C-alpha angles and dihedrals in degrees: 000000000000089000093062099047124090105218146335124310117258121272096295094309108089118070092219136357117273106273125231113261097255125115093245095047091048091048091050091049093047090051087062104038102033113003092168089073097055093100091049089050092051093048094049090046090054089049093049093051091047091052091046090057094043093047095037087228136113091216095099091052093046090050091049091052093049095046093050092043087053094049092047090048088057094045095047093053110067095200093050091043091053091049089049092051093047092048093049091049091050093056090081094050114134091224106082092209091055091046091050090050089051090052091051091049092048089052090049092051093048091047093049092050093046092049089052095051095042089054091059101048094130126149092320092079112064123193 
């Protein structure tokens, strides 16, 4: 797995280093941080590649890579993962103000993770 990861883990805080943005590196990382989602990853990858062929565009594949990189970013960082879980749980709150706050927090978590992975799109992502 070391071959597919793009740097050391954080100072004792991240579960694994941030993976390169390639399908194999993302799959290897997901197998460590959230193995229960591997089938979902495979299914969405198949769908993205099918759309890429149908649309004659790499956009579906690029979107697939970014979305899984984002989800892995959340899962590999315990603090961000805890915020994500709390926000998702709060979405069903009976108090509409609390539910709206949970939705804002969920958006903030997703934005933070996406910003992190977009900032590291080095040579692993080819256009």
